[in-house]
N, C-alpha and C positions, 0 to 999 in steps of 0.2 A: 762444752764439748760438742762438736758437730759430728753427728752420726751419718755415715754414708748409707745410701740405699744399697740393696744387693747389686743392682745393675752398675752403680758407680764403682762398687768394689770390683766387680768383674772387669770393667773397662780399665780401671787403674792397674790391675794385675797384668793386663795384656797391652798396655800403652806402647811399649817399645816395639813389640811385634807388629801392632797395627800401623805404626809409623812407617814400617817397611813396605806396606802394601802398595802405596802409590809410587814407590821407587822401583817396583818390579817392572822389567821390560815389557811384559804383556800389557800391564795397566798403562804404562807410559805410551805404548803404541796406540792404545785406544784414545788416550788423552790428546796426542798430537796427530792422530789419524794415519800414522805410519805402519800400523800393525798389518802384517801379511794376512790377507783375507782367508787363506787356507788354514792358518792357525786359528783364526776366529771361527771358521766353519767347524773345525775340530772341537773347539771349546763349546760352541753352541749345541752340538750333538751330545757331548758329554754332560753339559749342564742341564740339558733337557732330561737326560736319563737320571741325573742327580735329583732333579725336582720331583720325579716320580716317587722316589724313596723318601725324599724330604717331606712330601705330602703325607706319606704313610706315618711318619713320626708324629705329625699333628693329629692324625686319626687315632693313633694309640693314645696320645695325650687326652683326647676327648673321652676315650674309654676309661682312662685312669683318673680323670677329674673327680674331685670330691664334692663339687657343687655345680649347679646348673649354669652359673655364669661362666665359669672356667670351661665347662663342656661346650657352651655356645661359642666361646672365643676360639677354642682349638678347632672345632668343627667348621666355624666360619672361615678360618684360614685355609682349610683344605679346599673350600670353594674359591677363595680369593686367589690362591696359587694356580689352581687348575684353569680358572677362567680369567685371571688377571695377569699375573706375572708370566704365565706361559704364552700369553698373547704376544709379548715382546719377542719371545723365541719363535713363535710361529710366523711372525712378520719377517724376521731375518731368515728363517728357513726357506720362505718363499723366494726371497731375494738371492739366496745362496743355492737355490735348486735342491734343497734337502726335503725329501718327502717324509711324511710322518712314519711311513713304513720303514724307511732307512733309519730314522732316528730311533725307532722302537726296536729295531733288530740289530743295530750296531752294538757290539759287546762293550760293556762298561770297562773303562781303564782300571788297572789295579788300584791306583790311588783313589779313584772314585768309589770303587767297591769297599775299600778299607774305611773311607770316611763315612759312607752311608751305613755300613755294617756297625760301626761304632755308635752312631746316633740311634739306630734301631735297637741295639743291645741296651743302651741306656733307657730307651723308651719302654721296652718290654720288661726290664728287670727292676726299674726304679719308679719313683713317684712323679706327679705332675710338675713339681718345681724343677726336678732334674731334667725332665723333658724340655721345659722352657729354657733351661740353661744350654741344652744341646742345640736348640733351634736358634737361639738369639744371635750367635756369632755371625752366621751367614746373613741373616736379615739386616742386622745393624751395619756390618762391615761394607755391604754394597752401597748403602746410603752414604757412609763416611767417605768411601772411595770416590763416588760420583760427585759429591759436593766439593771434595778437595780438588778434583779435576776442574770443576767449574770455577773455583776460587783462583786457581793458578792459570787457567786458560778458558775464559768465558766463551770463546769461539767454538769450543768443543761441543757446545749445545746444538750448534747449527751445522756441524760437520755432515756432509751429504750421506755418509754411511754410518759412522759411529755415533752420530748425534742422538739418534733414537735411543740407543743403549744408555748414554749418559743422562739424557733428560728423563728417561723412565725411572732411574734410581735416584735422581736428584729431585724428583717431583714432590710436591707437598702432599699429594695423596699417599705416596709411598712412605713418607715421613709419618703421616698420621697413623698408618697401619703399624709402624714400628713403635709409636708411642703406646699403643694398646698392648703390644707385646712386652714393652718395658714395665708398664703398670702391672701386667699379669705376673711377670717374673718377681717383681717386688712384693706383690700380694701373696703369691704362693709360698714365698720363703719367709713370711712374717713369723717371728718367734723361733727361727732356726738357731740352733746352737752354733758355736764357733766351729766345731768339727763339721757340721753339715754345710755351713757356709764355705768352709775350705774345700769341701768336696764339690760344691757347685762351681767354685773357682777353677778347680781342676778340670771339670767337664768343659767349661767355657774356654779354657786355655788350650785344651787338646783340640777342640773344634777350630779355634783360631789358627792353630798350627796346621790343621788340615786345610784350612782356607788358603794358606800360603802354598801348601803342597799342591793344591788344585791349580793355582796360577803357574807353578813350575811345570805341572803336568801339561797344561794347555800350551805353554811356551815351547816346551820340548816335544809336544805331541806324543807323549809316552803312552804306550798301550797297556 
């Protein structure tokens, strides 16, 4: 009998939903370069605001961690996001004439608030494994989306505008960071009962649904 890891279980439960990500018009627009830059500008501001709260989830994870290794990993990602992933956003913000002041003072959209509030509630109320489950959907789905784009359209990597976004999330460095998160998820959930594993699956599935809602929000520029 082959036993799945926790992460494999989470991905299996959301396989159909994740298959829809690359069919979304916003993602397809990035893939073929046709996305209206005003939609992308709206998305970048909202995603910038999302990452601020996303980083807080990692910070709470560090506080909740039961051992130093997990604490170091959660804390390390707060640094990596603030000084790594946000650099992609800052480069685009410069190209789109978005100031940090504008990004920091633009109100978060309702879908954005709902998503980050859910993750933060999980982080504050539950344990480190549950925090990892809430974090994982966003981290892994962006890699999957970007690599699927490259698989179907290799030229997307060198698109003069959207190529930087695609290459950033398809990069080996980003993959390596995700491998660390996957290992953390699997380790923190070792010995979990079927009931607890089902709860982790629920958290991951809800966040995966929020990811799709985020693409809808960006495409429709919902407030």
